[in-house]
N, C-alpha and C positions, 0 to 999 in steps of 0.2 A: 437506458437506466438499469443500475446495478440491482439485481433481484433482492439483495440484502435488504434495500430500503423501500421494498414494498409493504404495506402496512399489514400488521396482523391483527388478528381478532383476540381479545384478552377475555379471559373469563369475567364474569361478574365479582366475583370474590377477590380477584386481584385488583381490580379496579376500586372496589371498597378499601383497599389498603393503601391506595395511592396517598390521600392527604395525610396519614400517620407517617409513610415514607418521606414524603416532601416534609413533613415538619421535623423529622431526624436531620435531614439535611440542611434544612434552614438554620438549626442551631450551630452547624459547623461552617456556615458561608455567609451568614447574615453581616456578620463583620466586615468583610471584604466587600461584599455588595455595598452595604451604606457608605463605606469609604468612597468607593466609584460614584454611587448615585450623588453623594453630597459634595463631592469635588465638581461634577458635572453642574450642579446647581448652583455653586459658588460662581463658576465662570458664566451661568447665564444671568446672575445678578450684576456683573459688571457693565454689559451694555444692556440695559432694561428694555430699550426701544427695540431691540432685536431678539428677545429672549424667548418671544414665541416662535419665532422662525429658526431660532437655533435648537430649540426643543423638538420642533417638528424633524428636523434633520437628524438629529443625534438621538432619538428614543428608540428606534428599531435597534441602532446599534449597541445603545445601552442594556436594553433588554437581553440581546444576545450575549454580552458580555457577563449580565448575571445569571445565564443560563450555563454559560462555562464555567462560572464559579460554583455553581450547583453541580455540575459534572465533574469538577475536580475533588469537590468534597466528598462524594461519593466513591471516588476513584483513589484519592491519595489521601495521607493521614492529615494534610493542612494544605490551604489554600494559598501558594506562594504567590506575591505578586508578580513575579518574573513569569511563572509557569502559566498565570493568567493571561498577561500580555502575548506571550507566545501562542496560547491557545486560541484566544479571541479576536486578536488585532487582525488577521486576514477578513475573516468573515464580517467584523464590526467594520472595517474600510468598505468592504463591498457592499454592505447595506446603506452605509452613509452615502456612497455615490448615488444608488437607486434613490434615496429619499430626496437628495439635492435635485436629481433630475427631475421628481415630482413637485418639489417645492418651487423649482423656477418657473414650470408649466403652471402651476397654480397661481402663482404671482402674476404671472403675464395675463391671465385670465381675469384677476381681479382687477389688474390696472385697466384692462380694456372695458371691463365693466363701468369702472369708475369714471374714466373718462368719457364714455357713452353716457351715463346718469348727468354729469356736469354739462354737456351739450344740451340735452333736453331738458333739464329742470333750471340751469341757470344758477345766477350767484344767490345766496340766502337772503331771507328778508332781511331788511332794515333793523328791525327791532331784534332781531336775533343778534346783529352785529353791536346793536347798543348793549343789550344785556351781557353778551361776551366781552364788551370794553368795562362795562360797570362793575363783573366779577372781581378782576385782580383788585381794585380800587377798594372794593368792600372787604379784601381778604387781608390788602394791608392796613386798612384801618383797625383791624382786630388786635387787641393787646397780645404781645407775644407770651407765650407761657414759658416759664423758666425749664431749662434743660434738665432732664432726668437721665442720667447716663446709664444707670442701670434699666431702666424701662426702654432705652433705645437699644441697649444690648440686647435684651431678651426680644424685643421688635424684630432686630436683625436676624437673631437665631431662628424666630418664629418663620419670617419671610424666607430666609434661606432654606429651612427645612419645607416650605412650602414651595419652591422650585420642584420638589421631588414629585409633589401632588400634579402639578402642569405636566410633565414629563409623564407620570405614570397617565393621565388622562389621553393625552396625544397618543402615548404608545400603545395603549391598549385599543385605541383607535384604528391606528394603523395596523398594529400586529394582528389584532383578533378580528377586524372586521374587514379590511382591505385585503390583507395577504393570508391571514391564518396563522397561529402560532406556529405550527409545524412547516408552513411554508416559508416563513423568515428563517427557521433553522436550516431548513433544506437549502434554501436559496445561498444563506451565508456559509453554513458547512460544507456544502457538496457543490457549489457553483451552479446549481440548477436554474433555469430562467425563471421569468416571474409566472407566466401560464403554467409551466409543468409542476413548479414547486406547490401553487396554489391548488392544483387539481388534486395532487397526490396527498398535500395536507388535509383538504376537507374529506378526501377518499377516507383517511384514516378515522375521522370522526363518523363517517357514516358507517363504516365497518364496525364500529365498537358502539353505535348508539344504543343498541338493545343490552348490552353489558353495562354501560354507564346507568341505564335505566335501571337496571337490576339493583346496582350499587345504590342508586339513589333511595329506592323502595327500602332497602336493608339499612338505611342510615338511622340512628337514632335520634329521640327527641331533644338530647343536649348538642348534638351536631347542628340540628336547625337551630336552635338558640344560637349556638356561636356564629354561625353563617349570617343571621338576622343581625347580632349586635355589630358585627364586623360591617355589614351593610349600612347599617344606621350610623356608626361612629366614622364611616367613610364620607357617608351626605353630610354629616355635620363638618367634616374637615375640608368641604367644600366652601360651606358657609363662614367658617372661623379659621383663621390661620394659626390660632393657638394649637388646633387639633391636628396640624399638618403632621405631626409624628406619624398618626394612624397611618396615612399614604406611604411611608418610609417601611413600616410592616408589611403592609401589603405588597409593595413594589419588589421586595425581597422574599415574599414567599411564593409568588406566582410563578417566577422564573424556576424556582425547585420543583412545583408540583407540575409544569411543562417538562423538564427533565425526567421525572419519573414516568410520566405518560409516554413521552418519545421513546425514553428507555424500553418500557414494555412493547410498545405497537411495533417499534421499528425495529429493536435489537434484541426484543425475546428474552430480557432479563428481567425478573420481576421482583428482586431483592436489593437493598442497598449492598453495596459491596462490603464497606466495613462492618457491616451487620452479620453479613455471611462469612465473614473471614475467620472469628472465632470458632463457628460450628464447623466451617472445614478442617480447620488445625486440629479439632479436637476429635473428629471423623478420623484423620490420619492419624492421630496418635494411639486411639483405640484398635485402628486396623495393623499398625505396629506390634502392640502388645499382642493381639491374637495371632499376628502372625509369629 
């Protein structure tokens, strides 16, 4: 492994600035990220029976694409779709292949368990069958409500955005728990194996655990109120599809935070490039005047 990818310890005062720097990048990349996520959610709505399986496969790739969008927002003046495709496609394809392999194994395991359960339990009771036959007749007997095109359109939009919530939940489960945020990036970006990328990714958090703890102790009360409000809003979004746009905000901010942390820990850069450029230009001008 190249030593440049070894995790570094970042001072607590730098970690304390991560959320603010991520918010600045979010303003520049949220539009492109939202377009990608909503396009993927729209694809998921076409075969609804396979929506969960599709989300399981593409969620890590979508996280990496959003991560690349945050990186481009940091390094370039604008996030161009073509530049994003060139930057993210190889890694996203690598992650999709790995997720597909896991999904196939998971499906095979569930099929085996389901077949075993049917052999042991047998058919469902007759009462359940009768109740199942009676339900469609009862539903058919209900009077049909007049169509409301506007309401149906709003429900479609809410359900469309709700697909992002599904991808966010599955993506965070796969990325943060199974592989690790940095593990996904190292696997996609640098072609590392699953075990190596996971080990280095978790090592990065362990090296900086004290710095993160220091930054959290320095956080002000408004910061914790904002975190609590976001957590409550996200929990409510799981209960009501009308609050699903909250998931879109979270799903586009987390990759920015991941890029800022990755940039500090693995690349040793502790400031947004577009924020440092004016300062560098001013210093160069002053040096020229002094010379």
